[in-house]
C-alpha positions, 0 to 999 in steps of 0.5 A: 247718623244711621251709620254712626248708630250701627257702628255703636251697636256693632262695638257694643255687641263685639265688646259683649261677645269678648266679655262673655268669651272671657268669662266662659273660657276654660282655665289654662293648666300651668302644671298638669298632673302626671302619672306617678308611682308610689310604694306601699308604706310610703309616707305620702305621694303628691300629684301636682295641679296648677291653673292660671284661672279658675272658679272651682277646683275639685279632685276626684279619685276613680270618679269619686270626689276627694277634695273641693278647692282646699277642703278634703273629704278625709283630712287624715288621708288627703290634703291640698298642698299649695297656695289654694289660689292657682296651685292645688296639689293633692297629697295622699298619705300612708300609701296602700294598694287601694290608693292605686287608680286615676286622679283627676284635677277638675277646674273652672266653669265650664269645667275642664280636667286633667288626670293622672294614674297613681301606680302603687307597687309592693316590695317582694316578700316571702310567703313560704320560707325554706325549711330546715333540712337533714341529710346523711353524707353521701346519700344519693337523694338531693336535698331540696330547699323551696321558697315562695314570694309575692309582690307587685310587680309580680315578677320576682327574682330569686337568689340563693346564698350559702353563708355569704356566697351566692350560688349558681347552677353547677354540678353541685347545685341547681338553682331554679327560681325559688328551688335549690337542689344540692346533690352528692351531700357532704359534711361541708354542705352543712350550714345556713342557706338563704333565699333572697327575693326582689322585684325591684322595689326597695330591698325585697325580703329574705329568709334562711334555713339550716342544712344538718349533715349527719355522717359516720365518724372517722373512728368507725371507718377504721377497721381496728377501731370497729372492734373496740366499738363492738366492745363499747356497745356491750359495756356502755356506762352512763353518767348523769349529773344533776345540779352538779351532783354525779349520780 
């Protein structure tokens, strides 16, 4: 009889222990948050989190509460996408640089959590565009265009174009990141020069400047015409037309 009572007590204790263990066991994550990359200007980014069982679900950003179950602290910035039963995906709207950081999905009681880092990139953009330049054909001084840019990542690639032609360093041009030098200036160098920047995020940015090349006309180069030029200098007549009337 005593043996039977012991067996009953043991069974009850074992059952209670199993029940207690089931009640207090941590939830199982079916889908864990993963590191994500966003770009400034993106409409939204989602970080996924799905659990097998839970008592409560919270989302935190750098230790600050963003959402509890399906309610967010700022509905215009954050929302919970999913069935709010097991699936609690955090959606972050209108991505900005300030959204970068650690997002943590906290589930159950006692709680357990999984976290992921959101990295926010910014497409390269020009901070200092090239300026228009003027030169004289045959001058010994190089023409220099400069261009500065920023972005995230900060490793910026610079490319220079003359019209539609991409320039590289040679006897005529020196291309060094945001600096373009043009030597032995000729009238054929006149035109539009474009600085194109990129850091691998979206299409980057570009800005253009014009090189004006002044030169002595062929008329002056001819020695015979030079005498006519001296004559014309002392016998110049100006005609001005205003609203179609010659004065």
